[in-house]
C-alpha positions as CSV (number, residue, x, y, z in Angstrom):
1,M,149.8,87.3,84.7
2,D,147.6,87.4,88.0
3,R,144.5,85.6,85.7
4,F,141.8,86.4,88.6
5,E,142.8,90.3,88.4
6,A,142.7,90.0,84.4
7,M,139.6,88.2,84.6
8,R,138.1,91.0,87.0
9,T,139.1,93.3,84.8
10,L,137.5,91.9,81.4
11,V,134.6,91.8,83.4
12,A,134.4,95.3,84.6
13,A,135.6,96.6,81.2
14,V,132.5,94.6,79.5
15,D,130.1,95.8,82.2
16,A,131.7,99.6,81.8
17,G,131.4,99.7,78.1
18,S,134.9,100.4,77.2
19,L,138.6,100.0,78.6
20,S,138.8,103.9,79.4
21,A,135.7,103.3,81.7
22,A,137.1,100.1,83.3
23,S,140.4,102.1,83.8
24,R,138.2,105.0,85.9
25,Q,136.2,102.3,87.5
26,L,139.0,100.1,88.6
27,N,141.5,103.4,89.4
28,I,144.4,101.6,87.4
29,P,146.0,103.0,84.2
30,L,144.4,102.5,80.9
31,P,147.2,100.6,79.8
32,T,147.1,97.9,82.7
33,V,143.5,97.6,81.7
34,S,144.5,97.1,78.2
35,R,147.3,95.0,79.0
36,R,145.2,92.3,81.3
37,V,142.6,91.8,78.4
38,S,145.3,91.3,75.6
39,D,147.3,88.9,78.0
40,L,144.2,86.8,78.6
41,E,143.8,86.7,74.6
42,T,147.0,85.6,74.4
43,L,146.6,83.0,77.0
44,L,143.4,81.8,75.5
45,G,144.6,82.0,72.1
46,C,141.7,83.9,70.6
47,P,140.4,87.3,70.6
48,L,137.6,88.1,73.1
49,V,136.5,91.3,72.5
50,V,136.2,94.0,69.3
51,R,137.6,97.6,70.2
52,T,135.6,100.3,68.3
53,Q,135.5,104.0,68.7
54,R,132.2,103.9,70.6
55,R,132.3,100.6,72.9
56,L,133.7,97.3,73.4
57,L,132.1,94.6,72.1
58,L,132.1,90.5,73.0
59,T,133.3,88.0,70.4
60,E,131.3,84.6,70.4
61,A,134.1,83.3,72.4
62,G,134.5,86.2,74.6
63,A,130.7,86.0,75.5
64,A,131.1,82.5,76.6
65,Y,134.5,83.2,78.6
66,V,132.8,86.3,80.3
67,A,129.8,84.4,81.6
68,S,132.1,81.7,83.0
69,A,134.4,84.2,84.4
70,R,131.5,85.5,86.2
71,R,130.6,82.4,87.9
72,V,134.1,82.0,88.7
73,L,134.6,85.2,90.4
74,D,131.4,84.9,92.3
75,E,132.1,81.7,93.6
76,L,135.7,82.9,94.6
77,A,133.9,86.1,96.2
78,E,131.7,83.8,98.0
79,A,134.6,81.5,99.4
80,E,136.5,84.6,100.6
81,R,133.4,86.1,102.5
82,A,133.3,82.5,104.3
83,V,136.8,82.5,105.2
84,S,136.7,86.3,106.4
85,G,133.8,85.6,108.6
86,E,130.8,87.2,106.7
87,Y,128.9,83.7,107.6
88,R,129.8,84.1,111.4
89,V,129.5,87.5,112.2
90,P,127.3,90.4,110.4
91,R,130.1,92.1,108.4
92,G,130.6,93.3,104.7
93,E,128.6,95.3,102.4
94,L,124.9,95.1,101.3
95,L,123.4,96.6,98.5
96,I,120.0,97.0,98.5
97,T,117.5,98.5,95.9
98,A,113.8,100.1,96.5
99,P,111.6,102.2,94.6
100,I,112.6,106.2,94.5
101,Q,109.9,107.5,97.0
102,F,109.3,104.6,98.9
103,G,113.2,104.1,99.6
104,K,113.5,107.7,100.8
105,T,110.3,107.6,102.9
106,H,110.2,104.3,104.5
107,V,113.7,102.3,103.7
108,A,116.4,105.0,104.1
109,P,115.1,105.9,107.7
110,I,115.6,101.8,108.6
111,V,118.5,101.6,106.9
112,H,120.1,104.4,109.1
113,E,118.9,102.7,112.3
114,F,120.6,99.3,111.1
115,L,123.9,101.2,110.5
116,D,123.8,102.4,114.0
117,A,123.2,98.6,115.1
118,Y,125.9,96.9,112.9
119,P,129.1,98.8,112.8
120,E,130.7,96.5,110.6
121,V,128.0,96.4,107.7
122,T,128.1,98.8,104.9
123,V,125.2,99.8,102.8
124,R,124.7,100.8,99.2
125,L,121.3,102.1,98.8
126,A,120.4,102.4,95.3
127,L,116.9,104.0,94.6
128,T,115.0,103.1,91.1
129,D,112.0,102.7,90.0
130,G,113.3,100.3,87.2
131,I,113.0,96.6,87.9
132,V,116.6,95.4,88.7
133,D,117.7,91.9,88.2
134,L,119.0,91.0,91.2
135,V,121.5,88.3,89.7
136,E,122.9,90.2,87.0
137,A,123.5,93.2,89.2
138,H,124.4,91.3,92.4
139,V,122.4,93.2,94.4
140,D,121.5,91.5,97.8
141,V,118.0,92.5,98.8
142,A,115.1,94.5,97.1
143,L,111.8,96.3,98.0
144,R,109.1,95.4,95.7
145,L,106.0,96.7,95.3
146,G,103.3,94.7,93.8
147,H,103.2,91.4,92.7
148,L,106.5,89.4,91.5
149,P,107.3,88.9,87.9
150,D,110.0,86.5,88.8
151,S,109.1,83.5,90.8
152,R,112.3,82.4,91.7
153,L,113.0,85.1,94.0
154,V,112.5,84.5,97.5
155,A,110.1,86.9,99.0
156,R,109.3,88.4,102.8
157,R,105.8,90.1,102.9
158,V,105.9,92.8,104.9
159,G,102.4,94.6,104.1
160,T,100.0,96.0,101.7
161,L,99.4,99.5,99.9
162,R,96.7,100.2,98.0
163,W,96.1,103.2,95.0
164,L,93.8,106.4,96.0
165,A,92.3,109.0,94.1
166,C,92.6,112.6,96.5
167,A,92.1,116.2,95.9
168,S,92.3,118.9,98.2
169,P,89.1,120.4,100.2
170,D,89.7,123.7,98.3
171,Y,89.5,121.8,94.6
172,L,86.4,119.6,96.2
173,A,84.5,123.3,97.1
174,R,85.1,124.3,93.8
175,R,84.0,121.2,91.8
176,A,81.6,118.5,93.0
177,P,83.5,115.4,93.7
178,P,83.1,112.9,90.9
179,A,80.4,110.4,92.1
180,T,81.6,107.4,89.8
181,P,85.1,106.8,88.2
182,V,83.6,107.7,84.7
183,D,83.1,111.2,86.3
184,L,86.8,111.9,86.0
185,T,86.6,112.8,82.5
186,G,85.2,115.9,83.2
187,H,87.8,116.8,86.1
188,A,91.2,118.5,86.1
189,C,93.5,115.6,86.9
190,I,97.4,115.3,87.5
191,A,99.1,112.7,86.0
192,Y,102.3,111.0,87.6
193,E,104.5,110.6,84.1
194,G,107.1,112.0,82.3
195,L,108.4,111.1,78.8
196,E,106.3,108.2,79.0
197,L,102.3,108.6,79.2
198,W,100.9,107.0,81.9
199,R,97.2,107.9,82.1
200,D,95.4,104.4,83.0
201,W,93.6,104.5,86.5
202,T,92.3,101.5,87.5
203,F,89.5,101.2,90.0
204,A,87.2,98.6,91.5
205,G,83.1,98.6,91.7
206,P,80.0,96.4,92.0
207,R,80.5,95.7,88.1
208,G,84.5,94.6,88.2
209,E,87.2,96.4,87.5
210,Q,87.5,99.1,85.4
211,T,90.0,101.5,83.7
212,I,89.7,105.2,82.9
213,V,92.0,106.7,80.7
214,V,92.2,110.7,82.0
215,R,93.5,113.9,80.2
216,P,95.6,115.2,82.7
217,R,95.6,119.2,83.2
218,Y,99.1,118.7,84.7
219,S,102.0,115.9,84.5
220,V,105.0,115.9,86.8
221,N,107.6,112.6,86.7
222,T,107.8,112.5,90.6
223,A,104.9,111.1,93.4
224,D,105.7,113.9,95.8
225,A,105.3,116.6,93.1
226,V,101.9,115.0,92.2
227,V,100.7,115.0,96.0
228,A,101.9,118.7,96.4
229,G,100.2,119.4,93.1
230,A,96.6,118.1,94.6
231,A,97.3,119.7,97.7
232,A,97.6,123.0,95.9
233,G,94.0,122.4,94.5
234,L,95.4,121.8,91.1
235,G,93.3,118.7,90.2
236,I,92.4,115.0,91.1
237,A,95.6,112.8,91.8
238,Y,95.8,109.1,92.2
239,V,98.6,107.9,93.7
240,M,99.7,105.4,96.5
241,S,98.5,105.3,99.8
242,Y,101.9,105.9,101.3
243,Q,102.7,108.9,99.3
244,A,99.1,110.6,100.3
245,A,99.3,109.3,103.9
246,E,100.6,112.7,105.5
247,S,98.6,114.9,103.3
248,L,95.3,112.9,104.2
249,R,96.1,113.0,108.1
250,D,96.9,116.9,108.1
251,G,93.8,117.5,105.9
252,T,95.3,119.1,103.1
253,L,94.2,116.0,100.7
254,V,90.7,113.8,100.9
255,E,90.1,110.8,99.3
256,I,87.5,110.5,96.9
257,L,85.9,107.4,95.2
258,R,86.7,105.1,98.1
259,A,84.3,102.7,97.2
260,W,85.9,102.1,94.2
261,A,89.6,101.7,95.5
262,P,91.4,99.0,93.8
263,A,92.3,95.8,95.6
264,P,95.5,96.5,98.1
265,F,99.0,94.8,96.6
266,P,101.6,93.7,98.5
267,V,105.0,94.9,99.5
268,Q,107.6,92.3,100.0
269,I,111.2,91.8,100.6
270,V,113.2,89.6,98.0
271,H,116.3,88.1,97.4
272,A,117.8,85.7,95.2
273,P,118.0,82.0,96.5
274,R,121.2,81.0,98.0
275,A,122.2,77.8,99.6
276,Q,123.3,79.8,102.6
277,L,122.5,83.2,103.6
278,P,125.1,85.8,105.1
279,V,125.1,86.7,108.3
280,K,124.8,90.2,107.5
281,L,121.6,89.6,104.9
282,R,120.0,87.5,107.7
283,A,120.4,90.5,110.2
284,F,119.1,93.1,107.6
285,L,115.9,91.0,106.8
286,D,115.4,90.5,111.0
287,F,115.8,93.9,111.3
288,V,113.9,95.7,108.5
289,T,110.9,93.1,108.5
290,P,109.1,94.5,111.8
291,R,110.1,98.1,111.3
292,L,108.6,98.1,107.9
293,Q,105.6,96.2,108.9
294,R,105.1,98.6,111.7
295,R,105.5,101.5,109.0
296,L,103.0,100.0,106.7
297,R,100.5,99.6,109.6
298,G,101.0,103.1,110.2
299,V,100.1,104.2,106.6
300,A,97.1,101.8,106.6
301,A,95.8,103.5,110.2
302,I,96.1,106.7,108.5
303,V,94.8,106.1,105.3
304,D,91.5,103.9,106.5
305,G,91.0,106.1,109.4
306,V,90.6,109.4,107.9
307,R,87.0,109.8,107.1
308,A,86.0,110.1,103.0
309,P,82.9,111.6,101.4
310,D,80.0,109.1,101.4
311,D,80.9,107.8,97.7
312,R,79.1,104.2,97.8
313,P,78.0,103.6,94.3
314,T,74.6,103.4,93.7
C-alpha cells in the first residue's frame, strides 16, 4: 500500500462527501478508492469512516486521523515545491479568490497580464462573494473588500472604495432628489439582494451614522443588474463606487446624498502567514499591488471628480 496515496484518497473522499465523488475528482476507479480507505483502516486497526447512502461520515478516530493527514500532506507538498524550484523561480499553481464583480472587473484583467509575464505559473481564479477560509481551502491569496474579521492574515492594503447612492438623470427629473437619507423612504429604490433580504443602507451625516431601511420596488442579486436598473430609471441604487464608476463617468447615473456618504473602506490583498513565501506568490503580490492601486485611484478619480448635486446637510 502506498500510504501517501491512501491518505490523499481518504482526504479527497472526506472533502468530496463520498467515495464515488472522490473517484470522479481523482479520476480513478471507485473500487480503488474503496480499497485504499479499507487498507488504511486495516493498517490502523479501526474504522475511519461510516458509509451511508447519502454521504461519508468520519468516526472519532477518523476525524483525528484526517486532521493529521492534512498536516502531513501539506508538509510533503511544501517539501516537494521547495525541491522542484518553486522557491527559486516563479513556478506552479496559484489559487486566488476575489468577490465576483470586483474580480471580473479589476482582478481578472491583472491576472491575464500576470500569466503573460510568468509563463511557468498557472492560476485558478475563484470568484465568490462568500468569505473563504484561506487555510482550509488552500487558497494562496485573496482580495478582500472591507475590514478583516481575521487578524491572523497577512494583509497588504491597495486602496479604498466607498458606498454611494445614485440614480439616473431621467429619474431625478421625474422625482425631486432626496434631500436627506430619510427621504429615501418616499422613493423607488433598487436593492442588491437575492434569497436573503438586504435593505439596510448606511449613511454618515452631521449627527453621526444612520441606517435607513428601504422598501425596494426592484431587487436583483447582481451588482451590475442593480446599476443597469438604476440607469434605466427604475429608481435609486446603493452600490460600491467601483460598480457605478463607468455609469457616473458617462452620465447615465448621478450620485446623490454625497454629503452623507459613509467612510471609505479598505481593499486588501491577504494571504495566510508563512515562514517562507513561494516565489510565485511573491511575484504575484508584487505584480498585482501597483496595478490594483492604479485601478482604484482611477475609480476614485472618476467618482470624486464627477459633480454631484448640492446636497449638503442643513
